[in-house]
C-alpha positions in Angstrom: 13.7 174.9 -71.3 11.1 174.5 -74.0 9.9 171.1 -75.2 9.1 170.2 -78.8 7.8 167.1 -80.5 10.0 166.2 -83.5 7.1 164.8 -85.4 5.1 168.0 -85.1 8.0 170.3 -86.2 7.9 171.8 -89.7 11.1 171.9 -91.8 11.3 175.7 -91.2 11.0 175.3 -87.5 13.7 172.6 -87.4 16.0 175.0 -89.4 15.1 177.7 -86.8 16.0 175.5 -83.9 19.3 174.5 -85.5 20.2 178.1 -86.2 22.5 179.8 -83.7 22.1 183.3 -85.1 21.7 186.0 -82.5 19.8 189.3 -83.0 22.7 191.6 -82.3 25.2 189.9 -84.8 25.3 193.1 -86.9 26.2 195.2 -83.8 29.0 192.7 -83.0 30.3 192.8 -86.6 30.4 196.6 -86.6 32.2 196.8 -83.2 34.8 194.1 -84.2 35.5 196.0 -87.5 36.3 199.1 -85.4 38.6 197.2 -83.2 40.5 195.6 -86.1 40.9 199.0 -87.7 42.2 200.5 -84.5 44.7 197.7 -83.9 46.0 198.0 -87.5 46.4 201.8 -87.1 47.6 202.2 -83.6 49.3 198.8 -82.8 50.4 198.4 -79.2 48.7 201.6 -78.0 45.3 200.2 -79.2 45.9 197.0 -77.2 46.8 199.0 -74.1 43.7 201.1 -74.5 41.4 198.1 -75.0 43.0 196.4 -71.9 42.0 199.4 -69.8 38.5 199.7 -71.4 37.5 196.0 -71.5 39.7 194.3 -68.8 40.0 197.2 -66.4 43.8 196.9 -66.4 46.5 199.5 -67.1 49.4 197.5 -68.5 53.0 198.5 -68.2 54.0 195.9 -70.8 52.0 193.6 -73.1 53.6 190.3 -72.3 54.9 188.0 -69.5 58.4 186.6 -70.1 60.0 183.4 -68.9 60.9 184.7 -65.5 57.4 186.2 -64.9 55.8 182.9 -65.9 58.1 180.9 -63.6 57.3 183.2 -60.7 53.6 183.0 -61.2 53.6 179.2 -61.9 55.3 178.6 -58.5 52.0 179.4 -56.8 50.1 176.5 -58.4 48.5 174.1 -55.9 50.0 170.6 -56.0 46.8 168.8 -57.0 46.3 171.2 -59.9 49.9 170.7 -61.1 49.4 167.0 -61.1 46.1 167.2 -62.9 47.6 169.4 -65.6 50.5 167.0 -66.0 48.1 164.0 -66.4 46.0 165.9 -68.9 49.1 167.0 -70.8 50.4 163.4 -71.0 47.1 162.1 -72.4 46.7 165.0 -74.9 50.3 164.5 -76.0 49.9 160.8 -76.4 46.8 161.1 -78.5 48.1 163.9 -80.8 51.5 162.3 -81.2 49.8 159.3 -82.7 48.4 161.5 -85.5 51.8 162.1 -87.1 51.9 159.8 -90.2 54.4 159.3 -93.0 52.5 158.6 -96.2 53.5 156.0 -98.8 54.9 156.9 -102.2 52.4 155.9 -104.9 53.3 154.9 -108.4 50.2 156.1 -110.3 51.6 154.5 -113.5 55.0 153.0 -114.4 57.6 155.7 -113.9 55.3 158.3 -112.3 55.7 158.5 -108.5 53.6 160.8 -106.3 53.5 161.4 -102.6 52.8 163.9 -99.8 54.9 165.2 -97.0 54.0 167.3 -94.0 55.5 170.6 -93.0 54.7 172.6 -89.9 53.1 176.0 -90.2 56.0 178.2 -89.1 54.1 180.9 -87.2 50.9 180.1 -85.3 48.7 182.2 -82.9 46.9 180.6 -80.0 44.0 182.4 -78.4 43.3 181.3 -74.8 39.9 182.7 -73.6 39.8 184.4 -70.2 36.3 185.9 -69.8 34.1 184.3 -67.2 36.5 181.4 -66.9 40.2 181.1 -67.6 41.0 177.9 -69.5 44.4 176.2 -68.9 42.9 173.2 -70.7 42.6 175.2 -73.9 46.3 176.1 -73.6 47.2 172.4 -73.5 44.8 171.5 -76.3 46.3 174.1 -78.7 50.0 174.3 -77.7 50.6 170.5 -77.5 49.7 169.7 -81.1 51.5 172.8 -82.3 54.7 171.7 -80.5 54.3 168.1 -81.8 53.8 169.4 -85.4 57.1 171.4 -85.0 55.8 175.0 -85.4 58.8 177.3 -85.0 57.0 180.3 -83.5 54.0 179.9 -81.2 52.3 183.2 -80.1 50.0 182.8 -77.2 47.4 185.6 -76.3 45.2 185.6 -73.3 43.3 188.5 -71.5 45.1 190.0 -68.5 43.7 189.4 -65.0 42.8 192.4 -62.8 46.4 192.4 -61.5 47.8 192.8 -65.0 49.2 189.3 -65.1 47.8 185.8 -65.8 46.9 183.1 -63.3 49.2 180.3 -62.0 47.4 177.6 -64.1 48.2 179.2 -67.4 51.6 180.2 -66.3 52.4 176.6 -65.3 51.1 175.3 -68.7 53.5 177.7 -70.3 56.4 176.5 -68.2 55.5 172.9 -68.8 55.2 173.4 -72.5 58.3 175.5 -72.9 56.3 178.6 -74.1 58.4 181.6 -73.3 55.8 184.4 -73.5 52.2 185.0 -73.0 50.8 188.2 -74.6 48.3 189.9 -72.3 45.8 190.6 -75.0 42.2 189.4 -75.2 39.1 189.5 -77.4 38.9 190.7 -80.9 41.9 192.9 -80.4 44.1 189.7 -79.8 42.9 188.2 -83.1 43.7 191.5 -84.9 47.1 191.7 -83.3 48.1 188.2 -84.4 46.7 188.7 -87.9 48.4 192.0 -88.6 51.1 192.2 -86.0 52.0 195.2 -83.7 55.2 196.5 -82.3 55.1 193.8 -79.7 52.8 191.0 -80.9 54.2 189.0 -83.9 52.1 188.4 -87.0 51.2 184.8 -87.5 50.1 182.7 -90.4 47.2 180.9 -88.7 45.1 181.6 -85.7 43.5 179.0 -83.4 41.3 178.9 -80.4 37.7 179.3 -79.2 36.1 182.5 -77.9 33.0 184.6 -77.6 31.1 186.1 -80.5 33.6 189.0 -80.7 36.6 186.6 -81.1 34.8 184.4 -83.6 33.6 187.3 -85.6 37.2 188.8 -85.6 38.6 185.4 -86.8 36.2 185.4 -89.8 37.0 189.0 -90.6 40.7 188.5 -90.8 40.6 185.4 -93.1 41.7 187.5 -96.1 45.0 188.0 -94.1 45.6 184.8 -92.2 44.2 181.3 -92.0 42.0 180.2 -89.0 41.3 176.9 -87.5 37.5 177.1 -87.7 34.6 179.3 -86.7 34.4 178.5 -82.9 31.7 180.4 -81.1 29.6 179.8 -78.0 29.8 176.2 -76.8 27.1 173.6 -77.2 26.1 170.0 -76.4 23.4 167.7 -77.7 22.5 164.7 -75.5 20.5 161.8 -77.0 18.8 159.8 -74.2 16.6 156.8 -74.0 15.2 154.5 -71.3 18.7 153.2 -70.6 20.0 156.6 -69.7 20.5 158.1 -66.2 18.5 161.4 -65.9 20.9 162.7 -63.2 23.9 162.0 -65.5 22.1 163.7 -68.4 21.2 166.7 -66.4 24.8 167.1 -65.2 26.0 167.0 -68.8 23.6 169.6 -69.9 24.6 171.9 -67.0 28.3 171.3 -67.7 27.7 173.0 -71.0 25.3 175.6 -69.8 27.8 177.0 -67.3 30.2 178.0 -70.0 28.2 181.1 -70.8 24.7 182.6 -71.2 24.9 182.0 -74.9 25.8 178.3 -74.6 23.2 175.8 -75.8 22.3 172.5 -74.1 20.0 170.4 -76.2 18.2 167.2 -75.0 16.8 164.8 -77.5 14.9 162.0 -75.8 12.7 159.0 -76.7 10.0 159.6 -74.0 8.4 162.4 -72.1 9.3 160.6 -68.9 13.0 160.9 -69.6 12.6 164.6 -70.4 10.6 165.3 -67.2 13.0 163.3 -64.9 16.0 165.1 -66.5 14.5 168.5 -66.1 13.8 167.8 -62.4 17.4 166.8 -62.0 18.5 170.0 -63.8 16.6 172.1 -61.2 18.1 170.2 -58.3 21.7 170.4 -59.6 21.3 174.0 -60.8 20.5 175.3 -57.3 23.9 174.5 -56.0 26.1 175.6 -58.9 28.5 178.5 -58.2 27.7 179.7 -61.8 24.0 179.2 -61.3 23.1 182.6 -62.8 25.0 181.9 -66.1 23.8 178.3 -66.4 20.1 179.3 -65.7 20.2 181.8 -68.6 21.7 179.2 -70.9 19.2 176.6 -70.0 16.4 179.1 -70.5 17.6 179.5 -74.1 17.9 175.8 -74.7 15.3 173.1 -75.5 14.3 169.5 -75.4 13.1 167.4 -78.4 10.8 164.4 -78.0 11.4 161.8 -80.7 9.8 158.5 -81.5 13.1 156.5 -81.6 16.8 156.7 -81.7 16.9 156.9 -85.5 14.9 160.1 -85.4 17.1 161.4 -82.7 20.1 160.9 -84.9 18.3 162.5 -87.8 17.8 165.7 -85.8 21.4 165.6 -84.4 22.9 165.5 -87.9 20.8 168.5 -88.9 21.9 170.4 -85.7 25.6 169.3 -86.1 26.6 169.7 -82.5 30.0 170.6 -81.2 29.6 167.9 -78.6 27.4 164.9 -79.0 26.6 162.6 -76.1 25.0 159.2 -76.7 23.5 158.6 -73.3 22.3 155.1 -74.1 23.5 151.5 -73.8 22.8 151.2 -77.5 25.4 153.6 -78.7 27.3 151.1 -80.8 24.3 150.9 -83.2 24.2 154.7 -83.5 27.9 155.3 -84.4 27.4 154.5 -88.1 24.6 157.0 -88.2 26.7 159.9 -87.1 27.4 162.3 -90.0 27.9 165.7 -88.4 29.5 166.2 -84.9 32.6 167.7 -83.5 33.4 165.2 -80.8 31.3 162.2 -79.6 30.9 160.7 -76.1 29.6 157.2 -76.0 27.5 155.6 -73.2 26.5 156.6 -69.7 29.9 156.8 -68.2 31.6 159.1 -70.8 30.8 162.7 -69.8 31.7 165.5 -72.1 33.9 166.9 -69.3 36.6 164.2 -69.9 37.0 165.5 -73.5 37.2 169.0 -72.2 40.1 168.2 -70.0 42.0 165.0 -70.0 41.0 162.0 -72.2 43.3 163.1 -74.9 41.0 164.3 -77.7 40.9 168.0 -78.5 38.2 170.2 -77.1 38.7 173.0 -79.7 35.8 172.1 -81.9 33.5 173.5 -84.6 30.3 175.1 -83.3 27.2 176.8 -84.8 26.6 174.0 -87.2 30.1 174.2 -88.7 30.6 170.5 -87.7 29.0 169.9 -91.1 32.2 171.0 -92.8 35.0 171.4 -90.2 36.9 169.0 -88.0 38.2 169.9 -84.5 41.8 170.9 -83.9 44.3 168.1 -84.3 48.0 167.8 -85.1 47.0 168.0 -88.8 45.7 171.5 -88.1 49.2 172.7 -87.6 50.6 171.0 -90.7 50.6 171.7 -94.4 50.5 168.8 -96.8 52.9 169.3 -99.7 52.6 167.1 -102.8 55.6 165.8 -104.7 56.0 164.0 -108.0 59.0 162.5 -109.8 59.0 161.1 -113.4 61.6 158.9 -114.9 62.1 158.9 -118.7 59.8 155.9 -118.8 57.2 157.8 -116.8 57.4 160.8 -119.1 56.9 158.6 -122.1 53.9 156.9 -120.5 52.1 160.0 -119.5 53.3 162.5 -122.0 50.7 162.0 -124.7 47.9 162.3 -122.2 49.2 165.7 -121.0 49.8 166.9 -124.5 46.2 166.0 -125.5 44.6 167.7 -122.5 46.7 170.8 -122.8 45.8 171.1 -126.5 42.1 170.7 -125.7 42.4 173.6 -123.2 44.3 175.7 -125.7 47.4 176.0 -123.5 50.2 175.4 -126.0 53.0 176.2 -123.6 51.8 173.5 -121.3 51.9 171.1 -124.2 55.4 172.3 -125.3 56.8 171.6 -121.8 56.0 167.9 -122.6 56.9 167.8 -126.3 60.3 169.4 -125.9 61.3 166.7 -123.4 59.9 163.8 -125.5 61.9 165.0 -128.5 65.0 165.3 -126.4 
């Protein structure tokens, strides 16, 4: 892990450090474009071919139905079942609270405006299954979709080597009432949900994190369907001062690093001593991780920033716009108003990012690659559309009519003006 001094960094170097661009992006784009074209052209057959090429599996069918899922789910260990149920309860409780009925507003006498929510009817959920299969992501995406009232929920996840899914995803499906899991992964899953195949239904919006191929595919199909956000390789930025615990900080950095070799784990600290002690702890903890090889490569591509104070730490953090921001300090209350760009924030020394990944209730599907500057994480709102309504009484039309006529005339739109005038005369 490289170490930089914030005061010595030029503006261009800071921009470089905050960039997540990877050298082979063009290669990825070209390959994804080929996959999308193949799925549009060959439908199910393309999905079967890609399952054999990428997953090493020859599929007899492209989905698991209710009976398949129940049978697989029966093999879940009791402790995992209980953990999933606890996480589901917390996620459901938090996302249920986001349903709001807005007030009707009388903008002027006789003119009433308001908004009402409507669920997006058909949504596609992508559950990654590369180096780690993520039942937590299944809960994070399907729970708010169900709460919102989406009529059709299409779930895609890569097949395991046995041509099925694991007991954890299967149990999530049973718990949530999801009747099918489509055995499709990667960019081809995104293409299938965007354009539809003989088996996989077309949807109106696609959700879920994934590798660069998945993220690139989501951005490429946006002229066809909506997407939740660009969500690529995972990342964390930890701000630490003299009140932090280096062992805790190291554990948080490694928790992010073990996601994948392209994950980023950034440490921003107020002293060299904190950085040195944390990096020692990283080495100690890294040595015993089952995913040591992956985490080691991610740490090698990450870095630490030395800052003079917490204000400077927040300044860099807002420029980086992390997916996960951990304030590993007892002074976190003072920093909350300074946070401008972040996906999800973890406050204090006893709030690891892992709780948000699994069970606190907040959603772990978050904007990465600096997109926290413009995007929010997935929520119940992400599965809803907001439709505006207005109603005018005759008094309201009289009050607002002249204003609309004047503005329509100024824009040279006579028919717009006439729509008011004909009513006022009547």
